[in-house]
N, C-alpha and C positions, 0 to 999 in steps of 0.2 A: 667083946670084940672091939678093938680100937683101930681107928683108921687115921693115919697121919699123912700129911702131905709134905714132901721134901722142901717145897718152896716157901712154906709158911714157917714162921719162927715159933718157938715154944713160949717165948715171952710176949705178953701183950704189949703192943706199941712198937715192937721191933720187927724189922724186915730181914729176911735171911739174905745171904750173899748171892744165892742163885736168883732170887726175886729181884734184887737190886741190879744185877748184871743184865737181866732181861729188860728191866725198866730203862736202864741206861741205853741199851741197844735200840729200844723203840723210840726213845727221845732223839737219839742221834739220827736214826732213819727219818723221822719226821722233819727234823731240821734240814737234813741233806736234801730230801725231796722238795721241801719248800724253797730252798736256795736254787735248786735245779729248775723249778718251775719259774721262779723270778728271772733267772738268767735266760731261759728259753723264751720267756715272754718278751724280754727286751730285744732279743734277736728277732722274734716274730714282728715286733713293732718296726724294725728296720727293713723287713722283707716286703717286696711288692714292686709294682711297675714304677711308682714314684721313688726315685733313688734317695735313700736316706741312710745314714750311718747309725750304728747303735748309739754312738755318742750323741749324735743329733737327736735321736729319739729320747734319750735320757734327758737332754737339755729341755726338750719340749715338756716332758713329764714334770720337771722341776720348775717350769715356768721361766726358764732363762732364754728361751727362744720362742719367737712368735711367727706370725705370717702363715704362709701356706704349709710349712712343716708342722706347725702346731695344729692346724685344721686337719691335716691328714692323720696325724698321730692321735689326737684327742677325740675327734669326731668320727673317724672311720675305723682305724686299726685297734685302738684300745677297747672300744665296746665289743668288737669281734673276739678279741683275746679273752676278755673277762667273761663273755658268754660261754666260750669254750671251757674255761676253767670251772665255772659254776656248773655247767652241764656234766663235766667229768666228775665233779665232786658229788653230785646228786646221784 
């Protein structure tokens, strides 16, 4: 009795087209979700009672802007967002 799986190739070292398509879909999904998380994180950095634009938050992250904006972004909002991402990941 022989059992074959459609997604495995008969040749050692080769991947079937079905397996490659599934792998490609998983990679694209991972990249898409990572980009969405980064974009939503940037938007979340700009949200709050202290008015800040997403561009201003990005400047603070890159070190191009300092002062009160940098304190709000780097010391208050960024740790909160990173904790949420880590908690969701775990």
